[in-house]
FIVEX-724171 format. One line per field, with one value per residue (C-alpha): residue in one letter; x, y, z. Coordinates in Angstrom, 1 decimal, decimal comma. Layout:
REM FIVEX-724171
code = (A	...)
X = (X	...)
Y = (Y	...)
Z = (Z	...)
***
This chain:
REM FIVEX-724171
code = (X	X	X	X	X	X	X	X	X	X	X	X	X	X	X	X	X	X	X	X	X	X	X	X	X	X	X	X	X	X	X	X	X	X	X	X	X	X	X	X	X	X	X	X	X	X	X	X	X	X	X	X	X	X	X	X	X	X	X	X	X	X	X	X	X	X	X	X	X	X	X	X	X	X	X	X	X	X	X	X	X	X	X	X	X	X	X	X	X	X	X	X	X	X	X	X	X	X	X	X	X	X	X	X	X	X	X	X	X	X	X	X	X	X	X	X	X	X	X	X	X	X	X	X	X	X	X	X	X	X	X	X	X	X	X	X	X	X	X	X	X	X	X	X	X	X	X	X	X	X	X	X	X	X	X	X	X	X	X	X	X	X	X	X	X	X	X	X	X	X	X	X	X	X	X	X	X	X	X	X	X	X	X	X	X	X	X	X	X	X	X	X	X	X	X	X	X	X	X	X	X	X	X	X	X	X	X	X	X	X	X	X	X	X	X	X	X	X	X	X	X	X	X	X	X	X	X	X	X	X	X	X	X	X	X	X	X	X	X	X	X	X	X	X	X	X	X	X	X	X	X	X	X	X	X	X	X	X	X	X	X	X	X	X	X	X	X	X	X	X	X	X	X	X	X	X	X	X	X	X	X	X	X	X	X	X	X	X	X	X	X	X	X	X	X	X	X	X	X	X	X	X	X	X	X	X	X	X	X	X	X	X	X	X	X	X	X	X	X	X	X	X	X	X	X	X	X	X	X	X	X	X	X	X	X	X	X	X)
X = (61,1	58,9	58,1	55,6	57,0	56,7	56,6	56,4	55,0	55,6	53,9	50,9	47,1	44,5	41,1	40,9	38,6	37,4	35,5	35,3	35,0	35,0	37,7	39,4	38,6	40,7	42,1	39,2	36,4	33,9	32,5	29,8	31,6	29,7	30,5	31,9	33,2	35,5	37,5	40,3	44,0	47,0	50,2	51,4	48,0	47,5	50,6	49,9	46,5	48,3	50,7	48,1	45,6	48,2	49,2	51,9	51,9	51,9	52,1	51,5	53,2	51,4	49,3	45,7	43,3	41,0	37,5	35,6	38,0	40,8	38,4	36,9	41,1	41,5	39,1	39,4	43,2	42,3	40,0	42,2	44,5	47,2	48,3	47,2	48,1	51,3	49,4	49,1	46,6	46,7	44,3	44,6	45,2	42,7	43,3	45,3	42,9	44,2	41,3	41,7	40,5	39,5	39,4	37,3	37,1	35,3	38,4	40,8	41,4	43,6	44,4	45,8	46,4	46,6	47,8	46,7	49,2	46,9	48,5	50,9	53,2	53,1	54,5	58,0	61,3	60,8	57,3	58,6	62,1	61,1	61,4	64,7	65,1	62,2	62,7	65,2	62,0	60,7	61,9	61,5	60,6	58,2	58,3	56,9	57,5	53,6	55,7	58,2	61,3	63,4	60,9	61,9	65,4	65,5	63,5	65,7	68,8	67,6	66,4	70,0	71,9	70,1	70,5	66,6	66,1	64,2	61,5	61,5	58,6	59,7	56,2	55,5	58,8	61,5	65,0	66,7	70,1	72,8	72,7	69,1	69,6	72,5	70,2	67,7	67,8	65,2	63,8	60,6	59,8	57,3	58,2	56,8	58,9	62,4	62,0	61,8	64,3	67,3	66,6	66,7	63,4	62,2	59,9	56,5	53,3	53,5	56,8	60,0	63,4	65,7	69,1	67,2	65,8	69,7	70,8	68,1	69,3	72,7	72,1	70,6	73,1	75,9	74,2	73,8	71,0	71,1	68,3	65,8	62,5	60,7	57,0	56,1	52,2	50,7	54,8	55,4	58,4	61,7	64,0	68,0	70,8	74,2	73,0	71,4	68,4	64,8	61,7	58,8	55,5	52,1	49,3	46,5	43,3	39,8	39,3	41,4	38,7	40,9	44,9	45,3	46,7	48,4	51,9	51,1	49,7	53,0	55,3	53,2	53,2	56,6	57,9	55,1	56,3	60,1	60,2	58,1	60,6	60,2	63,1	63,2	61,8	59,2	57,8	58,2	55,6	53,4	53,8	52,4	49,2	48,3	48,3	46,5	43,4	43,8	43,7	40,4	38,6	37,2	39,1	42,6	42,2	38,9	40,6	43,6	42,9	43,6	46,3	43,5	42,4	46,0	46,2	43,4	44,5	47,8	46,5	43,7	47,1	49,0	51,3	53,9	57,3	55,8	56,2	52,8	54,3	54,7	51,8	49,8	51,5	50,6	47,0	47,2	48,3	45,5	42,9	43,9	44,6	41,5)
Y = (26,0	23,5	23,6	21,7	17,9	16,6	12,9	10,1	6,8	3,9	1,2	-1,3	-0,3	-3,2	-3,5	-4,6	-7,8	-7,9	-11,0	-10,7	-13,6	-14,3	-16,7	-18,0	-21,2	-24,2	-26,6	-28,1	-26,0	-23,7	-21,2	-18,2	-14,7	-11,5	-9,1	-8,9	-5,3	-4,0	-1,1	0,6	-0,5	-1,9	-0,5	1,8	3,6	3,4	5,7	7,9	8,9	9,0	11,3	13,6	13,6	14,9	17,7	16,2	16,8	13,6	11,8	7,9	6,0	2,2	0,0	-0,8	-3,2	-1,8	-2,7	-1,3	-1,6	0,0	2,9	3,2	3,1	6,1	8,0	7,3	8,6	11,5	12,6	12,6	15,0	12,2	13,1	9,9	10,8	8,6	5,8	2,9	0,7	-2,9	-3,5	-7,5	-7,9	-7,1	-5,1	-6,1	-7,3	-8,3	-11,0	-10,0	-12,4	-10,3	-11,8	-9,7	-9,6	-7,4	-5,1	-5,9	-7,2	-9,6	-9,9	-12,6	-11,2	-13,2	-10,8	-11,5	-8,7	-8,3	-5,5	-4,5	-7,0	-6,4	-2,7	-2,7	-0,9	0,4	1,9	3,8	4,9	8,6	8,4	8,6	12,4	13,4	11,5	14,7	16,6	15,0	15,2	11,6	8,5	5,6	1,6	-1,3	-4,7	-5,2	-4,7	-6,4	-6,3	-5,0	-1,9	-1,2	-1,7	0,6	3,2	3,0	3,5	6,5	8,1	7,2	8,5	11,7	12,5	11,8	9,9	6,5	4,6	1,5	-0,7	-4,0	-5,8	-8,5	-9,8	-10,8	-11,6	-8,4	-7,4	-5,6	-3,1	-2,6	-1,9	0,0	2,3	2,9	5,5	4,2	0,7	0,1	-3,8	-5,0	-7,1	-10,3	-8,8	-8,0	-11,7	-13,4	-11,0	-11,4	-14,9	-13,4	-13,3	-10,5	-11,6	-9,5	-9,9	-7,9	-6,5	-6,9	-8,2	-5,2	-7,7	-9,8	-6,6	-5,3	-8,1	-8,1	-4,4	-5,6	-7,8	-4,9	-2,4	-4,7	-5,2	-1,7	-0,1	3,5	3,7	0,6	1,7	-1,7	-1,1	-3,5	-3,2	-2,3	-2,4	0,7	1,4	1,0	3,3	2,4	4,2	5,3	8,2	5,0	3,9	5,4	3,5	5,0	3,8	2,9	5,5	4,0	3,4	2,6	-0,2	-1,6	-2,4	-3,2	-3,3	-3,7	-0,3	0,2	0,1	1,9	5,0	5,0	4,8	7,3	10,0	9,4	10,6	13,5	14,7	14,4	15,8	19,0	19,3	17,0	15,4	12,2	11,6	13,7	12,3	8,9	10,5	12,0	8,4	6,9	9,3	8,6	4,8	4,9	6,5	3,9	1,1	2,2	2,5	-0,4	-0,7	0,3	3,5	4,4	4,4	6,8	10,1	13,4	16,3	17,8	14,6	13,8	17,2	17,0	13,6	15,0	17,2	14,8	12,9	15,5	14,9	18,5	17,2	17,9	21,4	22,4	25,2	22,5	20,7	23,9	24,7	20,4	21,5	24,4	22,9	20,0	22,3	24,4	21,3	19,1)
Z = (-34,5	-36,4	-39,9	-41,6	-42,7	-46,2	-45,8	-48,9	-48,3	-50,7	-49,5	-49,2	-50,2	-48,7	-47,6	-44,4	-44,0	-40,0	-38,3	-34,9	-32,6	-28,6	-29,7	-32,7	-34,1	-33,4	-36,5	-38,6	-36,4	-37,4	-35,0	-34,8	-35,0	-33,4	-36,3	-39,9	-41,3	-44,0	-43,3	-45,6	-44,5	-45,8	-43,7	-46,2	-46,6	-42,9	-42,1	-44,6	-43,4	-40,0	-40,9	-42,8	-40,0	-37,7	-40,2	-42,0	-46,3	-47,3	-50,8	-51,2	-53,9	-54,2	-56,5	-56,8	-58,6	-61,2	-58,6	-55,8	-53,3	-54,9	-55,7	-51,8	-50,7	-53,0	-52,3	-48,1	-48,3	-50,6	-48,2	-45,0	-47,3	-48,4	-52,3	-54,3	-57,8	-58,0	-56,9	-60,0	-60,9	-62,3	-65,0	-64,1	-60,4	-57,6	-54,8	-52,1	-48,8	-45,1	-43,6	-40,2	-37,0	-33,7	-30,9	-28,5	-24,5	-22,1	-22,0	-24,4	-28,1	-30,0	-33,6	-36,1	-39,9	-43,1	-46,0	-49,4	-51,5	-54,7	-56,9	-54,4	-54,9	-58,8	-58,3	-60,1	-59,6	-63,1	-62,7	-59,6	-61,2	-61,2	-57,7	-57,8	-59,1	-56,7	-53,1	-52,2	-52,0	-49,2	-45,4	-44,8	-46,7	-44,7	-46,1	-44,9	-46,2	-47,6	-51,5	-53,4	-51,4	-54,8	-54,6	-50,9	-51,2	-54,0	-52,8	-49,7	-51,1	-53,5	-50,3	-48,7	-51,7	-51,4	-47,7	-46,6	-43,8	-44,2	-41,6	-42,2	-40,8	-41,0	-41,0	-41,8	-40,7	-43,4	-44,2	-44,6	-46,3	-44,6	-47,4	-46,7	-43,3	-43,8	-45,9	-43,0	-40,4	-38,1	-38,3	-36,1	-35,7	-33,2	-30,3	-32,5	-35,5	-33,5	-32,1	-35,4	-36,9	-34,4	-33,0	-29,4	-27,2	-26,0	-22,7	-22,9	-20,6	-17,3	-18,8	-20,2	-20,0	-20,7	-21,0	-23,9	-25,4	-25,2	-26,7	-29,6	-30,3	-30,4	-33,2	-35,2	-34,3	-35,5	-38,9	-39,2	-37,9	-36,6	-34,6	-33,4	-32,1	-30,8	-29,9	-27,1	-27,3	-23,5	-22,4	-24,6	-26,8	-26,6	-28,6	-28,8	-30,9	-30,1	-27,6	-25,4	-24,4	-24,0	-22,8	-23,2	-21,4	-23,1	-22,7	-20,7	-22,3	-20,6	-23,0	-25,7	-29,2	-32,0	-31,9	-35,9	-36,9	-33,7	-35,0	-37,8	-36,2	-33,5	-36,3	-38,5	-35,5	-34,6	-37,9	-38,2	-34,5	-35,3	-39,0	-37,4	-34,9	-31,9	-30,6	-30,4	-26,5	-27,6	-30,7	-28,9	-26,5	-29,0	-31,1	-27,4	-27,5	-30,9	-31,1	-27,4	-29,2	-32,3	-30,3	-28,4	-31,5	-34,2	-37,6	-38,9	-41,4	-39,7	-35,8	-36,9	-35,0	-35,8	-34,0	-32,3	-31,0	-29,6	-28,3	-26,2	-25,0	-24,2	-22,1	-20,5	-19,5	-18,3	-20,3	-20,2	-22,2	-25,4	-27,2	-27,5	-30,0	-32,8	-32,2	-32,4	-35,7	-37,1	-35,8	-38,2	-41,0	-40,8	-40,1	-43,3	-45,7	-44,9)
***
Protein backbone atom coordinates (compact mmCIF):
# COMPACT_ATOMS: atom_id res chain seq x y z
CA UNK A 1 0.00 0.00 0.00
CA UNK A 2 1.48 3.34 -1.00
CA UNK A 3 1.44 6.74 0.66
CA UNK A 4 2.03 10.33 -0.40
CA UNK A 5 5.68 11.10 0.46
CA UNK A 6 6.57 14.04 2.72
CA UNK A 7 10.10 15.05 1.74
CA UNK A 8 12.38 17.75 3.13
CA UNK A 9 15.10 19.16 0.87
CA UNK A 10 17.85 21.20 2.52
CA UNK A 11 19.95 22.47 -0.33
CA UNK A 12 21.10 25.00 -2.86
CA UNK A 13 19.03 27.40 -4.93
CA UNK A 14 20.78 28.86 -7.98
CA UNK A 15 20.21 30.43 -11.35
CA UNK A 16 21.83 28.53 -14.23
CA UNK A 17 23.59 30.63 -16.88
CA UNK A 18 23.93 28.33 -19.88
CA UNK A 19 26.20 28.94 -22.89
CA UNK A 20 25.66 26.38 -25.66
CA UNK A 21 28.56 25.77 -28.03
CA UNK A 22 29.79 23.21 -30.53
CA UNK A 23 32.97 22.88 -28.48
CA UNK A 24 34.37 24.36 -25.28
CA UNK A 25 37.14 26.95 -25.66
CA UNK A 26 40.73 25.96 -25.00
CA UNK A 27 42.97 27.90 -22.63
CA UNK A 28 43.36 31.50 -23.84
CA UNK A 29 40.86 30.97 -26.67
CA UNK A 30 37.66 32.86 -27.46
CA UNK A 31 34.98 31.16 -29.54
CA UNK A 32 31.54 32.11 -30.83
CA UNK A 33 28.78 30.25 -29.01
CA UNK A 34 25.45 29.07 -30.34
CA UNK A 35 23.01 30.25 -27.67
CA UNK A 36 22.73 31.72 -24.16
CA UNK A 37 19.88 30.99 -21.77
CA UNK A 38 19.07 31.36 -18.10
CA UNK A 39 17.13 28.71 -16.21
CA UNK A 40 16.21 28.12 -12.56
CA UNK A 41 18.44 25.48 -10.97
CA UNK A 42 20.64 24.57 -8.03
CA UNK A 43 20.91 20.94 -6.98
CA UNK A 44 18.66 21.35 -3.97
CA UNK A 45 15.98 23.28 -5.79
CA UNK A 46 16.10 20.93 -8.78
CA UNK A 47 15.57 17.93 -6.53
CA UNK A 48 12.76 19.62 -4.61
CA UNK A 49 10.91 20.57 -7.80
CA UNK A 50 11.37 17.10 -9.29
CA UNK A 51 9.92 15.44 -6.17
CA UNK A 52 6.96 17.82 -6.27
CA UNK A 53 6.30 17.24 -9.99
CA UNK A 54 6.24 13.52 -9.26
CA UNK A 55 3.49 13.92 -6.66
CA UNK A 56 5.38 14.28 -3.37
CA UNK A 57 4.68 16.94 -0.75
CA UNK A 58 7.96 18.85 -0.50
CA UNK A 59 9.40 21.51 1.79
CA UNK A 60 12.57 23.41 0.87
CA UNK A 61 15.13 24.98 3.22
CA UNK A 62 17.89 27.18 1.81
CA UNK A 63 18.87 30.78 1.12
CA UNK A 64 18.74 33.23 -1.78
CA UNK A 65 19.81 36.84 -2.26
CA UNK A 66 17.53 39.85 -2.32
CA UNK A 67 17.61 40.13 -6.09
CA UNK A 68 15.73 39.22 -9.26
CA UNK A 69 17.27 35.77 -9.54
CA UNK A 70 16.16 34.87 -6.02
CA UNK A 71 12.62 36.08 -6.66
CA UNK A 72 12.35 34.08 -9.89
CA UNK A 73 13.76 30.93 -8.31
CA UNK A 74 11.31 30.97 -5.41
CA UNK A 75 8.36 31.70 -7.69
CA UNK A 76 9.32 28.80 -9.97
CA UNK A 77 9.70 26.30 -7.11
CA UNK A 78 6.45 27.45 -5.51
CA UNK A 79 4.59 27.10 -8.82
CA UNK A 80 5.76 23.48 -8.96
CA UNK A 81 4.23 22.82 -5.55
CA UNK A 82 7.28 23.21 -3.30
CA UNK A 83 6.75 24.88 0.10
CA UNK A 84 9.39 27.66 0.09
CA UNK A 85 8.13 29.47 3.19
CA UNK A 86 11.27 28.49 5.13
CA UNK A 87 13.75 29.71 2.49
CA UNK A 88 15.75 32.63 3.88
CA UNK A 89 16.89 35.81 2.12
CA UNK A 90 20.37 37.25 2.60
CA UNK A 91 20.30 41.09 2.51
CA UNK A 92 23.92 41.42 1.38
CA UNK A 93 24.94 38.38 -0.69
CA UNK A 94 23.68 37.67 -4.21
CA UNK A 95 21.72 34.57 -5.18
CA UNK A 96 24.01 31.73 -6.24
CA UNK A 97 24.63 31.06 -9.92
CA UNK A 98 25.97 28.13 -11.94
CA UNK A 99 27.86 28.92 -15.15
CA UNK A 100 27.30 26.04 -17.56
CA UNK A 101 29.16 25.45 -20.79
CA UNK A 102 27.11 23.01 -22.85
CA UNK A 103 28.93 21.24 -25.69
CA UNK A 104 26.32 20.20 -28.22
CA UNK A 105 26.74 17.59 -30.97
CA UNK A 106 24.17 16.04 -33.29
CA UNK A 107 22.84 13.45 -30.81
CA UNK A 108 24.57 14.30 -27.55
CA UNK A 109 25.42 17.09 -25.12
CA UNK A 110 28.08 17.36 -22.41
CA UNK A 111 28.35 19.99 -19.72
CA UNK A 112 31.03 21.74 -17.68
CA UNK A 113 29.73 23.59 -14.63
CA UNK A 114 31.24 26.28 -12.41
CA UNK A 115 29.22 27.07 -9.28
CA UNK A 116 29.35 30.45 -7.52
CA UNK A 117 27.41 29.68 -4.31
CA UNK A 118 26.56 33.23 -3.22
CA UNK A 119 23.84 33.28 -0.56
CA UNK A 120 23.80 29.48 -0.37
CA UNK A 121 27.10 29.54 1.53
CA UNK A 122 25.88 32.09 4.09
CA UNK A 123 23.28 29.68 5.52
CA UNK A 124 24.19 28.82 9.12
CA UNK A 125 23.34 26.00 11.52
CA UNK A 126 21.82 28.55 13.90
CA UNK A 127 19.40 29.77 11.24
CA UNK A 128 17.96 26.29 10.74
CA UNK A 129 18.21 25.02 14.33
CA UNK A 130 14.39 24.80 14.43
CA UNK A 131 14.69 21.77 12.14
CA UNK A 132 16.05 19.61 14.94
CA UNK A 133 12.61 19.50 16.54
CA UNK A 134 10.71 19.23 13.22
CA UNK A 135 12.71 16.81 11.10
CA UNK A 136 10.66 13.85 12.36
CA UNK A 137 7.67 15.28 10.46
CA UNK A 138 9.19 14.08 7.18
CA UNK A 139 9.56 10.66 5.55
CA UNK A 140 13.00 11.45 4.11
CA UNK A 141 15.57 14.25 4.03
CA UNK A 142 17.56 15.11 0.90
CA UNK A 143 20.96 16.82 1.08
CA UNK A 144 23.70 17.85 -1.36
CA UNK A 145 27.07 19.61 -1.00
CA UNK A 146 26.31 23.09 -2.34
CA UNK A 147 25.76 24.34 1.24
CA UNK A 148 28.27 24.80 4.09
CA UNK A 149 29.46 21.38 5.31
CA UNK A 150 28.49 22.14 8.91
CA UNK A 151 24.88 22.64 7.79
CA UNK A 152 24.86 19.33 5.92
CA UNK A 153 26.43 17.48 8.85
CA UNK A 154 24.00 18.97 11.37
CA UNK A 155 20.87 18.19 9.38
CA UNK A 156 22.04 14.63 8.72
CA UNK A 157 22.71 14.14 12.44
CA UNK A 158 19.30 15.49 13.43
CA UNK A 159 17.54 13.25 10.92
CA UNK A 160 19.55 10.21 12.01
CA UNK A 161 18.70 10.83 15.67
CA UNK A 162 15.02 11.10 14.71
CA UNK A 163 15.10 7.88 12.67
CA UNK A 164 14.43 9.68 9.38
CA UNK A 165 16.21 8.32 6.26
CA UNK A 166 18.77 10.64 4.65
CA UNK A 167 19.72 10.81 0.98
CA UNK A 168 23.04 12.57 0.41
CA UNK A 169 23.91 13.46 -3.17
CA UNK A 170 27.64 14.29 -2.72
CA UNK A 171 27.96 16.89 -5.42
CA UNK A 172 30.25 18.57 -5.95
CA UNK A 173 32.60 15.87 -4.64
CA UNK A 174 34.23 16.67 -1.30
CA UNK A 175 35.93 14.95 1.61
CA UNK A 176 33.26 13.53 3.93
CA UNK A 177 33.71 12.52 7.56
CA UNK A 178 32.95 8.99 8.74
CA UNK A 179 30.42 10.52 11.11
CA UNK A 180 28.47 12.08 8.24
CA UNK A 181 28.63 8.88 6.17
CA UNK A 182 27.34 6.95 9.18
CA UNK A 183 24.30 9.24 9.40
CA UNK A 184 23.43 8.80 5.72
CA UNK A 185 20.99 6.12 4.57
CA UNK A 186 21.66 6.52 0.84
CA UNK A 187 24.78 8.00 -0.77
CA UNK A 188 24.34 8.78 -4.46
CA UNK A 189 27.41 10.07 -6.33
CA UNK A 190 27.83 9.93 -10.09
CA UNK A 191 30.75 7.92 -11.50
CA UNK A 192 33.12 10.93 -11.46
CA UNK A 193 32.30 11.82 -7.86
CA UNK A 194 32.61 8.18 -6.78
CA UNK A 195 36.05 8.01 -8.40
CA UNK A 196 37.25 11.23 -6.76
CA UNK A 197 35.95 10.24 -3.34
CA UNK A 198 37.10 6.61 -3.32
CA UNK A 199 40.32 6.93 -5.31
CA UNK A 200 39.11 3.97 -7.38
CA UNK A 201 38.73 4.60 -11.11
CA UNK A 202 35.38 3.41 -12.44
CA UNK A 203 35.68 2.62 -16.14
CA UNK A 204 33.08 4.36 -18.31
CA UNK A 205 32.48 4.70 -22.02
CA UNK A 206 30.97 1.61 -23.59
CA UNK A 207 30.46 0.01 -20.20
CA UNK A 208 31.71 -0.24 -16.64
CA UNK A 209 34.29 -2.49 -15.08
CA UNK A 210 32.39 -4.38 -12.41
CA UNK A 211 35.50 -5.25 -10.44
CA UNK A 212 36.43 -1.57 -10.24
CA UNK A 213 32.87 -0.74 -9.25
CA UNK A 214 32.91 -3.32 -6.47
CA UNK A 215 36.24 -2.02 -5.16
CA UNK A 216 34.82 1.50 -5.01
CA UNK A 217 31.70 0.18 -3.26
CA UNK A 218 33.82 -1.62 -0.66
CA UNK A 219 35.59 1.65 0.12
CA UNK A 220 32.30 3.37 0.88
CA UNK A 221 30.86 0.44 2.83
CA UNK A 222 33.95 0.25 5.01
CA UNK A 223 33.39 3.89 5.92
CA UNK A 224 29.83 3.29 7.08
CA UNK A 225 27.71 3.81 3.97
CA UNK A 226 24.60 1.62 4.16
CA UNK A 227 23.33 1.99 0.60
CA UNK A 228 25.42 3.24 -2.32
CA UNK A 229 23.81 4.32 -5.60
CA UNK A 230 26.23 5.35 -8.34
CA UNK A 231 24.74 6.96 -11.44
CA UNK A 232 26.68 6.07 -14.58
CA UNK A 233 25.15 8.24 -17.30
CA UNK A 234 24.38 6.20 -20.41
CA UNK A 235 25.52 3.08 -18.52
CA UNK A 236 22.61 3.33 -16.08
CA UNK A 237 23.14 3.00 -12.34
CA UNK A 238 24.32 0.53 -9.74
CA UNK A 239 22.96 0.11 -6.21
CA UNK A 240 25.08 -1.73 -3.64
CA UNK A 241 24.06 -2.69 -0.09
CA UNK A 242 24.12 -5.68 2.25
CA UNK A 243 21.54 -7.43 0.06
CA UNK A 244 23.79 -7.39 -2.99
CA UNK A 245 24.24 -5.38 -6.18
CA UNK A 246 21.55 -4.19 -8.56
CA UNK A 247 22.43 -2.80 -12.01
CA UNK A 248 19.69 -0.72 -13.66
CA UNK A 249 20.09 0.17 -17.35
CA UNK A 250 19.50 3.67 -18.63
CA UNK A 251 16.41 4.33 -20.72
CA UNK A 252 17.30 5.10 -24.35
CA UNK A 253 16.07 8.38 -25.83
CA UNK A 254 16.53 9.30 -29.48
CA UNK A 255 18.38 12.52 -28.70
CA UNK A 256 20.23 13.87 -25.67
CA UNK A 257 19.72 17.63 -25.44
CA UNK A 258 21.11 18.66 -22.04
CA UNK A 259 22.41 16.45 -19.20
CA UNK A 260 22.63 19.26 -16.63
CA UNK A 261 19.97 18.06 -14.14
CA UNK A 262 20.03 14.36 -14.92
CA UNK A 263 21.49 13.34 -11.56
CA UNK A 264 19.09 15.57 -9.63
CA UNK A 265 16.15 14.14 -11.54
CA UNK A 266 17.29 10.56 -10.90
CA UNK A 267 17.91 11.00 -7.18
CA UNK A 268 14.64 12.86 -6.62
CA UNK A 269 12.64 10.24 -8.49
CA UNK A 270 14.29 7.43 -6.54
CA UNK A 271 13.47 9.12 -3.23
CA UNK A 272 9.90 9.86 -4.27
CA UNK A 273 9.28 6.33 -5.51
CA UNK A 274 10.88 4.72 -2.47
CA UNK A 275 8.96 6.78 0.09
CA UNK A 276 5.73 6.29 -1.87
CA UNK A 277 6.04 2.52 -1.49
CA UNK A 278 8.08 1.20 -4.42
CA UNK A 279 10.83 -1.27 -3.52
CA UNK A 280 14.42 -0.38 -4.40
CA UNK A 281 14.45 -2.10 -7.79
CA UNK A 282 11.21 -0.42 -8.83
CA UNK A 283 12.36 2.96 -7.51
CA UNK A 284 15.60 2.67 -9.52
CA UNK A 285 13.69 1.87 -12.71
CA UNK A 286 11.29 4.74 -12.01
CA UNK A 287 14.30 7.03 -11.57
CA UNK A 288 15.86 5.90 -14.86
CA UNK A 289 12.70 6.73 -16.81
CA UNK A 290 12.41 10.11 -15.09
CA UNK A 291 16.02 11.09 -15.82
CA UNK A 292 15.65 9.95 -19.45
CA UNK A 293 13.02 12.60 -20.04
CA UNK A 294 15.17 15.23 -18.32
CA UNK A 295 18.18 14.72 -20.60
CA UNK A 296 15.98 14.94 -23.68
CA UNK A 297 15.11 18.56 -22.86
CA UNK A 298 16.96 21.86 -22.46
CA UNK A 299 17.67 23.44 -19.09
CA UNK A 300 17.82 22.19 -15.52
CA UNK A 301 14.55 22.85 -13.73
CA UNK A 302 12.52 23.43 -16.94
CA UNK A 303 13.47 19.91 -18.12
CA UNK A 304 12.15 18.05 -15.04
CA UNK A 305 9.11 15.91 -15.97
CA UNK A 306 5.76 15.43 -14.26
CA UNK A 307 4.50 12.09 -12.99
CA UNK A 308 2.08 11.92 -15.93
CA UNK A 309 4.95 12.24 -18.41
CA UNK A 310 7.00 9.59 -16.61
CA UNK A 311 4.04 7.19 -16.54
CA UNK A 312 3.61 7.65 -20.28
CA UNK A 313 7.28 6.88 -20.96
CA UNK A 314 7.14 3.77 -18.76
CA UNK A 315 4.25 2.50 -20.89
CA UNK A 316 5.96 3.51 -24.14
CA UNK A 317 9.17 1.67 -23.19
CA UNK A 318 7.26 -1.42 -22.10
CA UNK A 319 8.50 -1.46 -18.50
CA UNK A 320 6.17 -3.74 -16.53
CA UNK A 321 8.01 -4.03 -13.23
CA UNK A 322 6.78 -0.84 -11.52
CA UNK A 323 3.67 -0.88 -9.30
CA UNK A 324 1.10 1.10 -11.30
CA UNK A 325 -1.14 1.58 -8.26
CA UNK A 326 1.58 3.66 -6.60
CA UNK A 327 2.19 5.64 -9.79
CA UNK A 328 -1.55 6.33 -10.05
CA UNK A 329 -1.60 7.52 -6.44
CA UNK A 330 1.30 9.89 -7.12
CA UNK A 331 -0.43 11.20 -10.22
CA UNK A 332 -3.61 11.92 -8.27
CA UNK A 333 -1.55 13.77 -5.67
CA UNK A 334 0.26 15.78 -8.32
CA UNK A 335 -2.96 16.70 -10.09
CA UNK A 336 -4.74 17.76 -6.92
CA UNK A 337 -1.98 19.93 -5.43
CA UNK A 338 -0.48 21.73 -8.46
